[in-house]
C-alpha positions, -999 to 999 in steps of 0.1 A, spaced: -621 86 -473 -621 99 -508 -652 119 -518 -660 95 -546 -656 64 -525 -688 46 -515 -697 47 -478 -686 17 -457 -711 -12 -455 -719 -27 -421 -711 -64 -425 -716 -92 -400 -695 -123 -407 -707 -154 -389 -679 -179 -384 -643 -175 -374 -626 -202 -394 -603 -196 -423 -631 -186 -447 -648 -162 -422 -616 -147 -410 -602 -142 -446 -635 -126 -457 -637 -104 -426 -601 -92 -430 -605 -85 -467 -637 -66 -461 -621 -45 -434 -591 -38 -456 -616 -25 -482 -630 0 -457 -661 -17 -445 -674 -18 -409 -670 -55 -400 -682 -75 -370 -671 -111 -369 -690 -135 -346 -676 -169 -336 -693 -194 -313 -660 -206 -299 -625 -191 -304 -615 -179 -338 -595 -205 -358 -602 -234 -334 -627 -253 -356 -619 -272 -387 -592 -246 -395 -571 -255 -364 -557 -289 -371 -556 -293 -408 -525 -298 -429 -522 -261 -438 -516 -268 -475 -521 -242 -503 -522 -267 -532 -537 -256 -565 -525 -290 -579 -549 -310 -556 -582 -294 -566 -596 -323 -585 -633 -327 -574 -644 -358 -556 -673 -362 -580 -652 -380 -606 -667 -407 -629 -666 -440 -609 -662 -422 -576 -694 -438 -561 -684 -475 -564 -648 -466 -553 -661 -449 -522 -686 -477 -514 -657 -503 -516 -636 -481 -494 -663 -478 -468 -664 -516 -464 -628 -515 -452 -626 -503 -415 -590 -491 -421 -600 -470 -452 -594 -433 -451 -631 -429 -462 -659 -439 -439 -696 -435 -433 -699 -428 -396 -736 -418 -393 -769 -435 -396 -785 -429 -430 -809 -399 -429 -831 -382 -456 -807 -353 -459 -777 -377 -464 -797 -396 -490 -805 -364 -508 -769 -353 -507 -758 -387 -520 -782 -386 -549 -769 -351 -558 -734 -364 -556 -742 -393 -579 -757 -370 -605 -726 -348 -604 -703 -377 -612 -708 -375 -650 -677 -367 -670 -691 -333 -681 -702 -322 -647 -669 -333 -631 -649 -314 -658 -671 -283 -652 -664 -285 -614 -627 -289 -620 -626 -258 -643 -643 -237 -616 -620 -249 -588 -589 -243 -611 -600 -208 -616 -606 -202 -579 -572 -216 -569 -551 -201 -598 -535 -174 -576 -538 -191 -543 -500 -194 -536 -493 -158 -547 -522 -146 -525 -510 -164 -494 -474 -154 -499 -485 -117 -502 -506 -121 -471 -476 -136 -452 -455 -106 -462 -483 -83 -449 -492 -101 -417 -461 -121 -408 -473 -157 -402 -454 -190 -406 -452 -200 -443 -431 -227 -460 -420 -228 -497 -406 -263 -498 -431 -276 -524 -450 -308 -521 -436 -343 -525 -460 -372 -534 -441 -406 -531 -455 -439 -545 -447 -475 -536 -464 -487 -568 -455 -478 -604 -492 -482 -613 -502 -456 -587 -475 -432 -599 -488 -436 -635 -523 -431 -623 -514 -399 -605 -495 -385 -636 -526 -391 -657 -548 -373 -631 -524 -344 -628 -524 -340 -666 -562 -334 -664 -556 -307 -637 -529 -291 -659 -554 -291 -688 -578 -272 -666 -553 -244 -661 -528 -254 -633 -497 -232 -639 -473 -248 -615 -444 -272 -622 -443 -309 -617 -412 -331 -617 -412 -369 -618 -385 -384 -596 -371 -419 -597 -365 -439 -565 -330 -425 -560 -340 -389 -566 -371 -393 -543 -349 -407 -515 -324 -378 -519 -351 -353 -517 -367 -370 -487 -345 -394 -467 -373 -404 -444 -390 -424 -472 -392 -462 -471 -368 -481 -493 -396 -496 -514 -407 -462 -527 -404 -465 -565 -407 -428 -574 -424 -396 -566 -440 -365 -581 -426 -332 -568 -445 -299 -571 -420 -271 -562 -446 -243 -564 -470 -255 -537 -467 -239 -503 -478 -246 -467 -486 -226 -436 -491 -233 -399 -529 -230 -399 -532 -215 -364 -505 -189 -372 -525 -179 -403 -559 -176 -385 -543 -157 -355 -527 -133 -379 -560 -127 -397 -578 -121 -364 -551 -97 -352 -551 -79 -386 -589 -75 -385 -587 -60 -350 -559 -37 -362 -582 -24 -390 -609 -16 -365 -630 -47 -370 -649 -61 -340 -643 -97 -330 -670 -114 -309 -659 -148 -296 -677 -175 -276 -711 -163 -286 -735 -184 -306 -758 -168 -332 -793 -177 -321 -813 -157 -346 -806 -142 -381 -834 -121 -395 -842 -94 -420 -860 -63 -409 -867 -45 -442 -838 -21 -435 -811 -47 -432 -801 -78 -412 -800 -84 -375 -777 -110 -360 -786 -119 -324 -766 -138 -298 -775 -144 -262 -755 -112 -253 -760 -87 -281 -778 -78 -313 -758 -67 -343 -775 -46 -371 -759 -48 -405 -765 -42 -441 -749 -75 -452 -747 -108 -433 -721 -134 -444 -726 -169 -433 -693 -187 -431 -700 -209 -402 -689 -244 -412 -712 -271 -399 -737 -244 -386 -741 -229 -421 -769 -252 -431 -791 -244 -400 -785 -207 -402 -793 -206 -439 -824 -227 -433 -836 -202 -407 -836 -176 -436 -855 -199 -459 -825 -212 -478 -817 -249 -482 -781 -257 -489 -767 -290 -502 -740 -294 -476 -727 -325 -459 -702 -328 -430 -670 -347 -436 -647 -351 -406 -609 -353 -407 -585 -360 -379 -549 -351 -372 -522 -355 -346 -492 -331 -341 -461 -350 -333 -431 -338 -314 -398 -340 -333 -398 -378 -338 -399 -376 -376 -377 -352 -396 -392 -341 -429 -377 -317 -453 -411 -306 -466 -448 -316 -468 -454 -352 -480 -487 -364 -494 -491 -402 -492 -516 -404 -520 -521 -442 -519 -534 -438 -483 -548 -402 -484 -525 -390 -456 -510 -355 -453 -477 -349 -434 -467 -314 -427 -435 -302 -409 -436 -269 -389 -408 -245 -380 -405 -258 -344 -398 -294 -355 -433 -307 -350 -449 -327 -377 -487 -329 -383 -502 -361 -397 -537 -358 -409 -562 -379 -428 -597 -395 -430 -628 -383 -448 -657 -395 -426 -692 -386 -435 -708 -378 -401 -736 -360 -385 -729 -324 -373 -710 -324 -340 -696 -360 -343 -662 -367 -330 -633 -388 -344 -621 -417 -325 -584 -423 -315 -587 -456 -334 -592 -437 -367 -560 -417 -360 -541 -449 -352 -553 -463 -386 -540 -432 -404 -505 -435 -387 -504 -472 -395 -511 -465 -432 -486 -437 -433 -458 -458 -417 -456 -479 -449 -442 -449 -466 -426 -432 -436 -411 -460 -414 -404 -436 -385 -441 -436 -377 -442 -474 -372 -454 -485 -337 -455 -449 -325 -470 -445 -290 -496 -417 -292 -513 -424 -259 -500 -392 -244 -508 -370 -274 -541 -353 -282 -560 -363 -313 -577 -334 -331 -608 -337 -353 -627 -311 -373 -656 -312 -397 -655 -297 -432 -687 -290 -451 -688 -304 -486 -710 -299 -517 -721 -326 -541 -698 -312 -568 -669 -301 -546 -675 -264 -556 -681 -242 -526 -712 -221 -522 -700 -185 -524 -725 -158 -533 -759 -143 -525 -787 -166 -515 -824 -162 -506 -850 -137 -515 -838 -109 -492 -809 -86 -503 -776 -87 -484 -774 -124 -474 -742 -141 -486 -730 -177 -480 -694 -187 -481 -692 -224 -472 -687 -259 -486 -650 -258 -493 -644 -294 -483 -607 -301 -480 -597 -269 -499 -605 -242 -473 -569 -230 -470 -563 -231 -508 -595 -213 -517 -597 -188 -488 -581 -158 -505 -603 -162 -537 -634 -166 -515 -626 -135 -496 -620 -116 -528 -654 -127 -541 -672 -118 -509 -657 -83 -508 -666 -77 -545 -702 -86 -537 -703 -62 -508 -686 -35 -529 -713 -38 -555 -740 -12 -556 -766 -39 -552 -764 -76 -544 -785 -95 -568 -798 -130 -563 -777 -159 -576 -791 -194 -580 -759 -210 -568 -765 -229 -537 -803 -231 -542 -815 -267 -550 
């Protein structure tokens, strides 16, 4: 280590999903002494079965003007991709009221600007990481087909807003013939599509495995299948305790998905996070796609992998922590997707496993990334919603910059 380099900081990262792994790897690469603690197996939570998209074009926040009545109407339809699947609770009510307040045009635009800034270099960051760590990555772009001219026009207007916020990628509008030539699997009634050639995708478990291996290669310690039962400040630093060990550290980073809220609360910090569960199924080679397809009209993501498998994912179910997703919800996703991709029609999935995972969401769609609480050295990195993959590199960079700083000052972000 160079003489003028600061001494390494002892960092405990709680959570082994894409945000925790990305942060831990970046911290270790910066020379810090990192211990990552995951209650299950790294990468097997919400990061395991998602679409794997790195999509700076799809960062529009949920808290758009008019979002509340649209969501309420959707929740009345049992086949809708959005559902409320928990009994109302005071915490859900508080989150809902915060969400409602964030749906003003000014606040929605402010959230979009923040997310656009966080995601600006996402594709370049992941491609550089793929060159470094060697995981599966695809550069086929993203195709968004439409069966309705009105829906295509609505998307183009929404994309123009994202472009005005700083999106630097390209977007091509395809007519029906061009869309069919780009993706022969589309239904004949598709009227056109938007094609975004600069978006990329990864196989999520390949990325998380590569990050875990990279962390270990840099001397970081991975602790799996151990739950954090206590997180406390001693005056000289933080202590993270599991049933099997106690880890002393200078900085504790909470990136624990659904468990973030409870861990932060144990340190006197209340975070406005709500669980939203998605589901997916990974199909054998029964559907051939040339690249990722987003069925925007039904909120379904379709991702082909190198081995011929295709992952179909969808739903945004507001749930209590730990809730599961029923096979019926996945069947509804496939039924909706089959209108655009006929090969999915009447598909028998009885022998296939249905995956589900919960993502934590903030009322304004902007993740909580920064110092929290009254004690120095406590950082939260959570609340990324459906953008965990896209925002992972930027989040890791922010966490590392905070740890690198001579002192970690309090930030009000995340404190209601």
